[in-house]
C-alpha positions in Angstrom: 79.7 100.1 111.9 80.6 103.5 110.6 83.2 105.7 112.2 84.5 109.1 111.2 87.9 110.9 111.6 88.2 114.6 111.1 91.6 116.2 110.7 91.4 120.0 111.1 94.6 121.6 110.1 95.6 125.2 109.8 95.2 125.3 106.0 92.8 122.4 105.2 90.1 120.3 106.8 89.9 116.5 106.0 87.4 113.8 106.9 87.1 110.1 106.3 84.3 107.6 107.1 85.4 104.0 107.6 83.2 100.9 107.6 84.1 98.3 110.3 87.6 99.9 110.6 88.7 98.4 107.3 87.1 100.1 104.3 87.0 103.8 103.3 83.4 104.6 102.3 83.8 108.4 101.9 86.6 111.0 102.0 86.8 114.7 101.5 89.3 117.6 101.7 88.2 121.2 102.0 91.0 123.7 101.4 90.3 125.9 104.5 91.2 125.0 108.1 90.5 125.8 111.7 88.6 129.0 112.5 86.7 128.9 109.2 83.7 127.1 107.6 86.1 124.3 106.7 85.5 121.8 109.6 81.8 121.8 109.4 81.8 121.8 105.6 84.1 118.8 105.4 82.0 117.0 108.0 78.7 117.6 106.2 80.1 116.9 102.7 81.7 113.6 103.8 78.3 112.5 105.3 76.7 113.4 102.0 79.3 111.5 100.0 78.6 108.4 102.1 74.8 108.9 101.9 74.3 108.9 105.7 73.2 111.2 108.4 75.2 112.2 111.5 73.4 109.8 113.9 74.4 106.9 111.7 78.0 107.5 112.6 78.9 105.5 115.7 81.8 107.7 116.8 83.7 110.7 115.6 87.3 111.5 116.6 88.9 114.8 115.7 92.6 115.5 115.3 94.8 118.3 114.0 95.6 121.8 114.9 91.9 122.8 115.4 90.7 119.6 117.0 89.7 121.1 120.4 87.1 123.3 118.8 85.2 120.7 116.7 81.9 120.3 118.5 80.7 117.2 116.6 83.6 115.1 117.9 83.2 112.5 120.7 86.9 112.9 121.6 90.1 114.5 120.3 93.5 112.9 119.7 96.9 114.4 118.7 97.9 114.3 115.1 101.1 112.5 116.0 99.1 109.3 117.0 96.6 109.7 114.1 99.2 110.2 111.3 101.2 107.2 112.5 98.1 104.9 112.5 96.7 106.3 109.3 99.9 105.8 107.3 100.3 102.3 108.7 96.7 101.5 107.4 97.8 102.7 103.9 101.3 101.2 104.0 101.5 98.3 106.5 105.3 97.9 106.4 106.1 101.6 107.1 108.4 102.2 110.1 109.1 106.0 109.7 106.5 108.7 108.9 107.4 112.3 108.0 104.6 114.8 108.1 105.0 118.4 107.0 102.0 120.3 108.1 100.9 123.9 107.8 102.2 124.9 111.2 104.8 122.3 112.1 106.8 119.3 110.8 107.2 116.0 112.6 108.9 112.6 112.2 107.4 109.5 113.7 109.0 106.2 114.5 106.7 103.1 114.5 107.5 99.7 116.1 107.1 96.4 114.4 103.4 96.3 115.3 102.7 99.8 114.0 102.5 101.5 117.4 104.2 104.9 118.0 107.7 104.2 119.3 109.1 107.8 119.2 108.5 111.1 117.6 110.1 114.5 117.2 108.7 117.9 116.1 110.3 121.1 114.9 110.5 124.1 117.1 108.0 127.0 116.9 109.3 128.3 113.6 107.6 128.5 110.2 110.8 127.2 108.4 110.2 123.7 107.2 106.4 123.9 107.2 103.6 124.4 104.7 103.3 128.1 105.8 107.0 128.6 104.7 106.2 127.2 101.3 103.1 129.4 101.0 105.1 132.5 101.9 107.8 131.7 99.3 105.1 131.1 96.7 103.7 134.5 97.3 107.0 136.2 96.9 107.6 134.3 93.6 104.0 134.9 92.5 103.4 131.2 91.8 100.8 128.8 93.1 102.0 126.4 95.8 100.6 123.6 93.7 103.0 124.6 90.8 106.2 124.5 92.9 106.9 120.7 92.5 106.7 120.9 88.7 108.8 124.1 88.7 111.6 122.6 90.7 111.8 119.6 88.4 112.7 122.0 85.6 115.6 123.4 87.6 119.1 123.3 86.0 121.1 125.1 88.7 119.4 125.1 92.1 120.4 128.1 94.1 121.3 127.9 97.8 118.8 129.4 100.2 121.0 129.6 103.3 118.5 131.3 105.8 116.7 128.9 108.1 114.4 131.7 109.3 111.3 132.2 107.2 111.5 136.0 107.4 115.2 136.1 106.3 114.6 133.5 103.7 111.9 135.7 102.1 114.4 138.5 101.9 116.9 136.2 100.4 114.5 135.0 97.7 113.6 138.6 96.8 117.4 139.2 96.4 117.8 136.2 94.2 114.9 137.4 92.0 116.5 140.9 91.8 119.8 139.2 90.6 118.0 137.5 87.8 118.0 134.0 89.0 115.5 131.7 87.3 112.3 130.9 89.4 112.8 127.2 88.8 116.2 127.3 90.4 115.0 129.4 93.3 112.1 126.9 93.9 114.5 124.0 93.9 116.7 125.8 96.4 113.6 126.4 98.6 112.7 122.7 98.5 116.3 121.8 99.5 116.1 124.3 102.4 112.9 122.7 103.7 114.3 119.2 103.2 117.4 119.9 105.2 115.3 121.3 108.1 112.9 118.4 108.2 115.3 115.6 107.4 117.3 116.8 110.4 114.4 115.8 112.6 114.3 112.2 111.2 118.1 111.9 111.5 118.1 113.1 115.2 115.3 110.7 116.0 116.9 107.8 114.2 114.7 106.8 111.2 114.1 103.3 110.0 113.1 102.2 106.5 110.5 102.0 105.0 110.0 105.7 105.1 106.8 107.4 104.1 105.5 111.0 103.9 102.0 112.1 104.9 100.1 115.4 104.7 99.4 117.8 101.8 103.0 118.8 101.3 103.8 115.2 100.4 102.0 115.8 97.1 104.9 118.1 96.1 107.4 115.9 94.3 110.1 118.5 94.6 110.0 118.3 98.3 109.9 114.5 98.3 112.9 114.2 96.0 114.8 116.7 98.1 114.0 114.7 101.2 115.2 111.5 99.5 118.5 113.2 98.7 119.0 114.4 102.3 118.1 111.1 103.9 119.8 108.9 101.3 116.8 106.6 100.9 113.6 106.3 99.0 110.4 107.8 100.4 106.9 106.3 99.7 104.0 108.7 99.4 100.6 106.9 99.7 97.8 108.0 97.3 95.7 109.4 100.2 98.7 111.1 102.0 96.7 114.2 102.9 94.0 112.0 104.5 96.4 110.0 106.8 95.5 111.9 109.9 91.7 111.6 109.3 92.1 107.9 108.6 94.0 107.4 111.8 91.3 109.3 113.7 88.6 107.1 112.2 90.6 104.0 113.1 90.9 105.2 116.7 87.1 105.8 116.7 86.5 102.2 115.6 88.8 100.9 118.4 86.9 103.0 120.9 83.6 101.4 119.7 85.1 97.9 119.9 86.0 98.5 123.6 82.5 99.9 124.3 80.8 96.9 122.6 83.0 94.4 124.4 82.5 96.1 127.7 86.1 97.1 128.3 
């Protein structure tokens, strides 16, 4: 049985096809999100990668920021549930999941069986999100993908005190005007994000083992800053950006099991 999960974020679209709820047979990421060609492109390219047609997929579940507008889905689920289940699939002993998305950041607490026990999300503010990092990268004229490596070369990280994205942008411009090194500014930006997001996990009451999911988790500078703030190690699964799509595909498989068993 093949099921698909599609995670439509604000900045990227991801999809995964699972066989019998246990093996990934195809996965794709398209770097454009909701409101663009991204959702349909990731759907079609994942089918092509698996060598199957749409009707051969038993069930499709959509999640993420743009899930309500994905017409190929049989149902939609929140990214909170899907990220928790997806990370648990990748790392069975994880108890806390931290996800920094394009529009929000969230911390999830899982019980001993991997079910969602509690969660907390940031307020409606760009600070501590992928959008914040993109805005800072534009000011610094660097690629977002370069920020992790740049921060690792920092010798004297600067302090970015503003928690508001707009004021932080002005602060970064001021730091550049004062001749601060880009590497040190990027390290300061990562610490600012880590303080904001780690505060969510601390308020919720995190438990080890802690993992990060989402595209921002590929930024080693952010992960290390988060480790410093939380005082513990953080595991990043190889398919961190696909966690939401994996979770959605797992929920699709559970749906089909209930249908087959008449429940």
